[in-house]
C-alpha positions in Angstrom: -65.0 -266.1 34.0 -63.4 -262.8 34.9 -62.7 -262.4 38.6 -63.9 -259.2 40.3 -60.9 -257.1 41.4 -60.3 -254.1 43.6 -57.2 -252.2 42.5 -55.0 -250.5 45.0 -52.2 -248.0 44.8 -48.8 -248.9 43.5 -46.2 -250.0 46.1 -43.4 -247.7 46.9 -39.9 -248.6 45.8 -38.7 -249.6 49.2 -41.4 -252.1 50.1 -41.0 -255.8 50.4 -42.8 -256.2 47.0 -40.2 -253.9 45.3 -37.3 -255.9 46.8 -39.0 -259.1 45.7 -39.3 -257.8 42.1 -35.6 -256.9 42.0 -34.9 -260.5 43.2 -37.1 -261.9 40.4 -35.4 -259.9 37.7 -31.9 -260.9 39.0 -32.9 -264.6 38.6 -34.5 -264.2 35.2 -38.0 -264.7 36.6 -41.2 -262.8 35.5 -43.7 -263.9 38.2 -43.9 -265.9 41.4 -46.5 -267.6 43.5 -46.4 -267.2 47.3 -49.0 -269.5 48.8 -50.2 -269.6 52.4 -48.2 -272.7 53.2 -45.2 -274.2 54.8 -43.3 -277.5 54.0 -46.1 -279.3 55.8 -49.0 -277.6 54.0 -50.3 -276.4 57.4 -53.4 -274.1 57.8 -51.7 -272.0 60.5 -48.1 -271.2 59.8 -45.0 -270.7 61.9 -43.8 -267.1 61.4 -40.9 -268.3 59.3 -43.3 -269.1 56.4 -45.7 -266.2 56.7 -44.2 -264.6 53.6 -47.6 -263.8 52.0 -48.6 -261.7 55.0 -45.2 -260.0 55.1 -45.4 -259.1 51.4 -49.1 -258.0 51.2 -50.1 -257.0 54.7 -53.2 -259.3 54.5 -53.3 -261.3 57.7 -56.2 -263.7 56.9 -55.4 -267.4 57.4 -55.9 -268.3 53.7 -54.9 -266.5 50.5 -52.6 -266.9 47.5 -50.3 -264.1 46.4 -49.1 -263.7 42.8 -46.3 -261.2 42.1 -45.4 -260.1 38.7 -42.8 -257.5 37.6 -45.5 -254.8 37.4 -48.5 -256.0 39.3 -49.5 -258.2 42.2 -52.7 -260.0 43.0 -54.1 -261.7 46.2 -56.7 -264.4 45.6 -59.1 -265.0 48.4 -62.4 -266.7 48.8 -65.7 -265.1 50.0 -64.8 -265.4 53.7 -62.1 -262.8 53.2 -63.3 -260.4 50.5 -64.2 -257.5 52.8 -61.1 -258.0 55.0 -58.7 -258.2 52.1 -60.2 -255.2 50.4 -59.6 -253.2 53.5 -56.2 -254.4 54.4 -54.8 -254.2 50.8 -55.5 -250.5 50.4 -52.3 -248.7 49.4 -50.3 -252.0 49.3 -49.9 -252.2 45.5 -51.7 -255.5 45.6 -55.0 -256.1 43.8 -57.6 -258.2 45.5 -59.1 -261.0 43.3 -62.0 -263.1 44.2 -61.8 -266.9 44.2 -65.2 -268.0 43.0 -67.0 -271.3 43.5 -66.5 -273.6 40.6 -63.2 -271.9 39.6 -60.7 -272.7 42.4 -57.7 -272.9 40.0 -58.3 -269.7 38.2 -55.4 -268.0 40.0 -53.0 -270.3 38.1 -54.0 -268.9 34.8 -53.6 -265.4 36.2 -50.1 -266.2 37.4 -49.1 -267.1 33.8 -50.8 -264.0 32.5 -48.7 -261.9 34.9 -45.5 -263.6 33.6 -46.5 -263.2 29.9 -46.2 -265.9 27.3 -42.8 -267.5 27.5 -42.1 -265.9 30.8 -40.5 -267.8 33.7 -42.7 -268.6 36.7 -41.4 -269.6 40.1 -42.8 -271.2 43.2 -40.9 -272.8 46.1 -41.5 -276.5 45.5 -41.2 -277.0 49.3 -44.4 -275.1 50.0 -46.7 -276.2 47.3 -48.7 -279.5 47.3 -47.7 -282.1 44.8 -51.2 -282.2 43.5 -51.3 -278.4 43.0 -48.0 -278.5 41.2 -49.4 -280.9 38.6 -52.2 -278.4 37.9 -49.7 -275.5 37.6 -47.4 -277.5 35.3 -50.4 -278.1 33.0 -51.4 -274.4 33.0 -47.8 -273.3 32.3 -47.6 -275.7 29.3 -50.9 -274.2 28.0 -49.6 -270.7 28.3 -46.0 -271.4 27.1 -44.4 -270.5 30.5 -41.3 -272.0 32.0 -41.7 -273.2 35.6 -39.0 -273.3 38.3 -39.6 -275.0 41.7 -36.0 -275.0 42.9 -35.9 -271.5 44.2 -37.4 -269.9 47.3 -38.5 -266.4 46.0 -38.2 -265.0 49.6 -34.6 -266.2 50.2 -32.3 -263.2 50.2 -35.2 -260.8 50.3 -36.8 -261.3 53.7 -33.8 -260.1 55.7 -35.6 -260.3 59.1 -37.2 -263.6 58.5 -38.1 -265.3 61.8 -36.2 -268.4 62.9 -37.7 -271.8 63.1 -39.5 -272.8 66.4 -37.4 -274.4 69.1 -39.8 -275.2 72.0 -39.7 -278.7 73.6 -41.9 -281.5 72.4 -44.0 -283.5 74.9 -45.6 -286.9 75.0 -49.2 -287.7 75.9 -49.7 -289.8 79.0 -49.9 -293.5 78.4 -53.4 -294.9 78.0 -55.1 -291.5 77.6 -56.2 -292.2 74.0 -57.4 -295.8 74.5 -54.7 -297.0 72.1 -51.0 -296.8 72.1 -48.4 -295.7 69.6 -47.6 -299.4 68.7 -51.3 -300.0 68.0 -51.5 -297.0 65.7 -48.4 -298.0 63.8 -49.7 -301.5 63.5 -52.9 -300.2 61.9 -50.9 -298.0 59.6 -48.7 -300.9 58.4 -51.9 -302.9 57.8 -53.3 -300.2 55.6 -50.0 -299.9 53.7 -50.0 -303.6 53.0 -53.6 -303.3 51.7 -52.4 -300.5 49.4 -49.4 -302.4 48.2 -46.9 -299.9 49.6 -43.6 -300.6 51.4 -42.9 -297.1 52.5 -45.0 -294.1 53.5 -43.7 -290.5 53.8 -45.8 -288.1 56.0 -45.3 -284.4 56.3 -48.7 -283.2 57.7 -48.0 -282.2 61.3 -51.3 -283.3 62.9 -51.0 -286.7 61.3 -47.5 -287.1 62.8 -48.5 -285.8 66.2 -51.6 -288.1 66.2 -49.7 -291.2 65.1 -46.9 -290.8 67.6 -48.8 -289.4 70.5 -46.6 -286.3 70.7 -47.5 -282.6 71.0 -45.7 -279.3 70.5 -46.3 -275.6 70.1 -44.7 -274.7 66.8 -47.9 -273.6 65.0 -50.3 -271.0 66.3 -53.4 -272.7 67.9 -52.5 -276.2 66.9 -50.4 -278.3 69.3 -48.1 -279.8 66.7 -44.3 -279.6 66.0 -42.2 -279.4 62.8 -41.3 -282.9 61.6 -41.4 -285.3 58.8 -41.9 -289.1 59.2 -40.8 -291.9 56.9 -42.4 -295.3 57.7 -40.5 -298.2 56.1 -40.5 -302.0 56.1 -37.7 -302.2 58.7 -38.6 -299.2 60.8 -39.7 -295.6 61.1 -37.6 -292.4 61.0 -38.7 -289.1 62.6 -37.1 -286.1 61.1 -37.1 -283.5 63.8 -34.7 -281.2 65.8 -33.4 -283.8 68.2 -32.6 -281.2 70.9 -36.3 -280.6 71.3 -37.1 -284.2 72.3 -36.7 -284.9 76.0 -34.5 -287.9 76.8 -37.4 -290.1 78.0 -39.3 -289.5 74.8 -36.2 -290.4 72.7 -35.8 -293.6 74.7 -39.5 -294.5 74.3 -39.3 -293.9 70.5 -36.1 -295.9 70.1 -37.7 -298.8 72.0 -40.4 -299.0 69.4 -38.0 -298.9 66.4 -38.4 -295.2 65.7 -35.1 -293.6 64.7 -34.4 -289.9 65.0 -32.8 -287.9 62.2 -32.3 -284.1 61.7 -35.3 -282.2 60.5 -33.5 -281.1 57.3 -32.4 -284.6 56.3 -35.8 -285.8 54.9 -35.0 -285.2 51.3 -31.6 -286.8 51.5 -33.1 -290.0 53.0 -35.9 -290.0 50.4 -33.3 -289.9 47.6 -31.6 -293.0 49.1 -34.7 -295.3 48.8 -33.8 -298.2 46.6 -35.1 -298.9 43.1 -38.5 -300.6 42.8 -39.6 -299.6 46.3 -43.3 -298.8 46.5 -43.7 -295.5 48.3 -47.1 -294.1 49.4 -47.5 -290.3 49.4 -50.6 -288.2 49.8 -50.3 -285.6 47.0 -52.6 -283.2 48.9 -50.5 -283.5 52.1 -46.9 -283.7 50.7 -45.1 -280.9 49.0 -43.8 -281.2 45.5 -40.3 -280.6 46.7 -40.4 -283.8 48.8 -42.2 -285.8 46.2 -39.6 -284.8 43.6 -36.8 -286.0 46.0 -37.9 -289.6 45.5 -35.7 -291.4 42.9 -37.3 -291.9 39.5 -37.1 -295.7 39.8 -39.4 -296.0 42.8 -43.0 -296.9 42.3 -45.2 -294.1 43.5 -48.4 -295.0 45.3 -50.7 -292.0 45.6 -53.5 -292.2 48.0 -55.0 -290.4 51.1 -52.7 -290.7 54.1 -54.2 -293.5 56.2 -53.5 -291.5 59.4 -56.2 -289.0 58.4 -59.0 -291.5 58.8 -57.3 -293.2 61.8 -57.2 -290.1 64.0 -60.6 -288.8 62.8 -62.4 -291.8 64.4 -62.2 -291.0 68.1 -61.9 -293.9 70.5 -64.4 -294.3 73.3 -61.8 -293.0 75.7 -61.2 -289.9 73.5 -64.9 -289.3 73.1 -65.5 -289.4 76.8 -62.5 -287.1 77.4 -64.1 -284.7 74.9 -67.4 -284.8 76.8 -65.6 -283.8 80.0 -63.7 -281.1 78.1 -67.0 -279.7 76.9 -68.2 -279.4 80.4 -65.1 -277.4 81.4 -65.5 -275.2 78.2 -69.2 -274.8 79.0 -68.4 -273.6 82.5 -66.0 -271.1 81.1 -68.5 -269.8 78.7 -71.2 -269.6 81.4 -68.9 -267.6 83.6 -68.0 -265.3 80.6 -71.5 -264.7 79.3 -72.9 -264.0 82.8 -70.3 -261.4 83.3 -70.8 -260.0 79.8 -74.5 -259.5 80.5 -73.8 -257.7 83.7 -71.3 -255.4 82.0 -73.8 -254.7 79.2 -76.6 -253.9 81.6 -74.4 -251.5 83.5 -73.5 -249.7 80.3 -69.8 -250.6 80.6 -67.6 -249.5 77.7 -66.6 -252.7 75.9 -65.0 -253.4 72.6 -64.5 -256.5 70.5 -61.0 -256.8 71.9 -62.4 -257.0 75.4 -64.5 -260.0 74.4 -61.4 -261.9 73.2 -59.3 -261.2 76.3 -62.1 -261.9 78.8 -63.2 -265.1 77.1 -59.7 -266.4 76.9 -59.2 -265.5 80.6 -62.3 -267.5 81.6 -61.1 -270.5 79.7 -57.6 -270.2 81.3 -59.2 -270.7 84.7 -60.4 -274.2 83.7 -58.3 -277.3 84.3 -56.4 -278.7 81.3 -56.6 -275.5 79.2 -53.6 -275.1 76.9 -54.6 -272.1 74.8 -57.1 -270.9 72.1 -57.8 -273.3 69.2 -58.0 -270.4 66.8 -58.1 -266.6 66.8 -61.3 -265.5 68.5 -63.8 -263.9 66.3 -65.7 -261.2 68.2 -67.7 -259.2 65.7 -70.4 -256.7 66.4 -73.1 -255.9 63.8 -71.5 -255.1 60.4 -68.2 -256.8 61.4 -70.1 -260.1 61.8 -70.7 -260.1 58.0 -67.0 -261.0 57.5 -66.9 -264.7 58.4 -63.2 -264.7 59.5 -63.1 -261.2 60.9 -60.6 -260.8 63.8 -60.5 -257.5 65.7 -57.1 -255.8 66.1 -55.9 -252.9 68.2 -55.8 -250.9 64.9 -59.3 -252.0 63.7 -62.1 -252.9 66.1 -65.5 -251.8 67.1 -67.1 -250.7 70.4 -70.0 -252.8 71.5 -72.7 -250.2 72.0 -76.3 -249.6 70.9 -78.5 -252.3 69.6 -77.6 -255.3 67.6 -75.9 -258.7 67.4 -72.6 -259.8 68.8 -71.1 -262.8 67.0 -68.6 -264.8 69.1 -66.7 -267.7 67.4 -64.1 -269.1 69.7 -62.5 -272.3 70.9 -60.0 -273.8 73.3 -57.3 -276.5 73.3 -57.5 -278.7 76.4 -55.6 -281.7 77.4 -58.8 -283.7 76.8 -59.9 -282.3 73.5 -60.4 -279.3 71.2 -63.5 -277.0 71.2 -65.1 -274.7 68.7 -68.3 -272.8 69.3 -70.2 -269.8 67.8 -72.9 -268.0 69.6 -75.0 -264.9 68.8 -75.6 -262.6 71.7 -78.1 -259.8 71.9 -76.9 -256.3 72.7 -79.7 -253.9 73.6 -82.7 -254.8 71.4 -81.8 -256.6 68.1 -84.1 -255.7 65.2 -86.8 -258.1 64.0 -84.8 -258.7 60.8 -81.7 -259.6 62.8 -83.7 -262.0 65.0 -85.3 -263.5 62.0 -81.9 -264.3 60.5 -80.8 -265.8 63.8 -83.9 -268.0 63.8 -83.3 -269.2 60.3 -79.7 -270.2 61.1 -80.8 -272.0 64.3 -83.4 -273.9 62.2 -80.6 -275.1 60.0 -78.5 -276.1 63.0 -81.4 -278.0 64.5 -82.3 -279.7 61.2 -78.8 -281.2 60.7 -78.2 -281.9 64.4 -81.4 -284.0 64.4 -80.6 -285.9 61.3 -80.5 -289.7 61.2 -78.7 -291.1 58.1 -77.5 -294.5 56.7 -74.0 -295.6 57.6 -71.7 -295.0 54.6 -73.2 -291.5 53.9 -70.7 -289.1 52.5 -70.5 -285.8 54.4 -71.2 -283.4 51.4 -74.5 -285.3 50.9 -76.0 -283.8 54.1 -74.9 -280.2 53.7 -78.3 -279.3 52.1 -80.1 -280.3 55.2 -78.7 -277.3 57.1 -79.2 -275.0 54.2 -82.8 -275.9 53.4 -84.4 -273.5 55.9 -82.3 -270.7 54.4 -82.8 -271.8 50.8 -86.6 -271.6 51.3 -86.0 -267.9 51.9 -83.6 -267.5 48.9 -80.6 -267.2 51.3 -77.3 -269.0 51.2 -73.8 -268.8 52.7 -70.4 -269.1 51.0 -68.6 -271.5 53.5 -69.1 -275.1 54.3 -71.5 -276.2 57.0 -69.1 -278.4 58.9 -65.5 -279.4 59.4 -63.9 -282.2 61.3 -62.3 -281.4 64.7 -59.2 -283.1 66.2 -58.7 -284.5 69.6 -56.3 -282.0 71.3 -55.1 -281.4 67.7 -56.1 -279.2 64.8 -59.5 -277.5 65.1 -59.9 -278.1 61.3 -59.4 -281.7 60.5 -60.3 -284.1 57.7 -61.3 -286.2 56.0 -64.9 -285.3 56.4 -66.2 -281.9 55.3 -69.9 -281.1 55.3 -69.9 -278.8 52.3 -71.7 -278.7 48.9 -68.2 -278.0 47.4 -66.4 -280.7 49.4 -64.8 -283.8 48.2 -67.5 -286.5 47.8 -65.1 -289.4 47.3 -65.0 -292.5 49.6 -62.7 -290.5 51.9 -65.6 -288.2 52.9 -67.7 -290.9 54.4 -68.9 -290.1 58.0 -67.8 -292.8 60.5 -68.8 -293.3 64.1 -66.4 -291.4 66.4 -65.9 -288.5 64.1 -66.3 -285.0 65.6 -67.7 -282.4 63.2 -68.9 -278.8 63.5 -72.4 -277.7 62.3 -72.3 -274.0 61.6 -74.8 -272.5 59.1 -74.8 -268.7 58.7 -76.2 -265.6 57.0 -74.0 -262.6 56.1 -75.4 -259.2 55.1 -72.4 -257.1 54.1 -72.3 -253.7 55.9 -75.1 -254.7 58.2 -74.6 -257.9 60.3 -73.7 -261.5 60.2 -75.1 -264.6 61.9 -73.6 -268.0 62.6 -74.5 -270.5 65.3 -72.2 -273.5 65.8 -72.1 -276.7 67.8 -69.8 -279.7 67.7 -71.4 -283.1 67.2 -70.1 -286.7 67.5 -71.2 -289.2 64.9 -72.7 -292.3 66.8 -74.4 -295.5 65.9 -78.2 -295.2 65.8 -79.1 -298.9 65.4 -80.2 -300.9 62.4 -83.5 -301.5 60.6 -84.5 -303.7 57.7 -82.8 -301.0 55.5 -79.4 -301.3 57.2 -77.4 -299.6 59.8 -78.0 -295.9 60.7 -76.1 -293.1 62.4 -77.0 -289.9 64.2 -75.3 -287.0 65.9 -74.7 -286.5 69.6 -74.4 -282.7 70.3 -71.2 -282.1 72.4 -71.2 -278.4 72.9 -72.7 -277.1 76.2 -73.7 -273.5 76.0 -77.2 -271.8 76.0 -78.5 -270.2 72.9 -79.6 -266.6 73.5 -83.4 -266.6 73.1 -83.4 -262.8 72.8 -81.8 -263.2 69.4 -84.7 -265.3 68.1 -88.2 -265.0 66.7 -89.6 -267.9 68.7 -92.9 -267.9 66.8 -91.0 -268.9 63.6 -89.9 -272.2 65.2 -92.0 -275.3 64.8 -93.1 -277.3 67.8 -90.5 -280.0 67.1 -87.8 -277.3 66.9 -88.9 -275.8 70.2 -88.7 -279.3 71.8 -85.2 -279.7 70.4 -84.2 -276.3 71.9 -85.7 -277.3 75.3 -84.0 -280.7 75.3 -80.7 -279.0 74.4 -81.0 -276.4 77.2 -82.0 -279.2 79.7 -78.8 -281.1 78.7 -76.7 -278.0 79.2 -78.2 -277.2 82.6 -77.9 -280.8 83.8 -74.2 -281.0 82.7 -73.0 -277.7 84.1 -75.2 -277.1 87.2 -73.4 -279.6 89.6 -70.1 -277.7 89.3 -71.9 -274.4 90.2 -73.1 -275.4 93.7 -70.5 -273.4 95.7 -71.4 -269.9 96.8 -68.8 -268.1 94.7 -70.6 -269.4 91.6 -74.0 -268.0 92.6 -74.2 -265.5 89.8 -73.2 -267.9 87.1 -75.5 -270.5 88.5 -78.5 -268.2 88.4 -77.6 -267.0 84.9 -77.5 -270.7 83.7 -80.9 -271.4 85.3 -82.4 -268.3 83.7 -80.9 -269.0 80.3 -82.0 -272.6 80.1 -85.6 -272.1 81.1 -87.9 -274.1 78.8 -89.8 -272.3 76.0 -93.5 -272.9 76.2 -95.0 -274.5 73.1 
């Protein structure tokens, strides 16, 4: 299948691309792959590993850059097509579309850029072991030589940012309902079941979750650069020792966790004795680290057990999330009440103002640590780009009639939030309100679902899409992703997506926090997405077995001015009324004082029941 492409102007000789090509020629290379990845395969990257952005100018969170001696391509999925097309103009990079059903097509294109027999390079330290296996097979088919022992950016990126160096902190004892020793015990039990002696972990959220530590090395995610090797006699944390406070070092040592320099992970892996059984997760460990293991060890490849362990929130974590949602809901109520006042007064606002004011409202809430991702504030046509982020150089005023899409979240000491709301500006059109109503119907359908325990997350994706499918409408992203506990806003193993992994790893378990976020996107016109977070809970048993349901966690009204209420069924209206009553009851007690009078009245007005 040919990918659709948008060709841009050829890069000037002094650009980063031109310097990279000189570097490739000097090393006998014909093409290279620059993924959006670091040695931990993170979603959000420290500046040191944002080479794809430095080379292309595209600042979306996902995308794969291919650079040949004559041409370059950036492969992105449907969330970024409009953004990439705009940002790549004049860069010398061609935008290529990653299409559903052909996620690995870019690997064939890389070999075509190199030409048959040409040498292809990728830094083995920033590509997943599983992806490298795919690339090796494609290179063999095309007759290409593959090198993974070279960093194509080394010696080219002269002003490359340094590694982060901020202190690492420990969570308070007892806050999670289980301690580090408990989690390590569960992990060792799982290793024993898998027949593994050792386990190497590179994914930062898994290390932070297992050890109860937090950092600030990655934008939006409270994690720190480290690797971890769990062995039969002890555990080694590879990290910049100077960043660990003395009390944290003592606590780790008391539990048999040794500290080694961050860069020593490969050296220690090479020293593992023959016959040792080593578990690695090929999707969460880079090829470079997997290749460091001696050839005479037994490789056990399976999903990192920490992924499931941290996804199942304890009762203490779940209760902390509920309290966090109250604080986030109060910040949102304050923000939206002020926003409506400004809009009524005709104040000049832009998408950038939304971001700054909403972040400021959250910052006034106790326990707030920072945003959980870059705020998406998109008015009308900009909302049609699912991952649009306004910048000083490219943003829209909020004026006239239409829809304002706001997708935002916060990191709090008690949890992580993620919410999308549509807000009316002036008088949205009937077509816009109809789209909002269809999306809300999808949200309600999945939020109300009861399903058997053991159900795999991809199996329920169609429930949210059904109201849209009936109108021949669909959206290109998944319906829901897991959310961490004061960790990554995007977390596995569950993914409610028709294109998600439907293996045993995708089963929904009690305690999992997941988003529900259906959408409709009309390029050049508007976009709609409504999102709540839900907690998977036990729903009792029947003669047919145990069942589960979702508890909605998010506490923020849905703007009725964006809806065609006559398109909702009586049961959907009852759901909406129950939800608004829950929001009102949870937030109103904190708004008793006189200084909250405006927000209090706004909340009362916005949660009035709809008459059936």
